Steps between C-alpha positions, in 0.01 A plus 500: 500500500613482140744218414675455166475155340631421154280304259651323201302544178558383147477742206127444446398539864724807530307664215170414670619641833605826335142550376361479853434813704614341826678167458606489865140538616394217270773276642394582860137417419603171338717404798222572749256295292748213494546527878119482544487184290327679212599563143539845351178464299300463824656816641438687174133397500468613863642841411267532200204414723597764757551761226144430382375529860676836533334628181156384616553664839610825334193496274274441803658790687451728198134392467432573867681832477274601210193391701614729782595787270369494145766758403785270605744475208752243625593200288604143566840574343558795737399293801733215403785744424456655844511157664812407300676816624436383856634153421817647351572684826568164667867435563532121524558311174247238611238763594554686173406198291 
C-alpha cells in the first residue's frame, strides 16, 4: 500500500533530490537499512555486489548457451534486459526495488 509522507528539504537537498530518478525509492531503501541497523553505504555495497553477481551469472548462461549451440547470438545485455522486464512486472513497491 502506498502512503504519502512529506519530507522537509533545504534548497541544496531539494536540488539533489530533483536529480534523482526515483527519490522515493531511495528513501525507502534508506529507511529499511536504518531499520535493519545498517547504514545506507552497507546497503549500497550489497546492491553493487548482487549486480555483479547477476552479470557473472548472465555471462555464464551465455557461455553455456554457446557451448550448446555455437550459432547462439544472445548477449549479456539482452539477458539482463529480459530479466529486468520480468522484475518490472511486479506490483509491490518493495518487490519492485
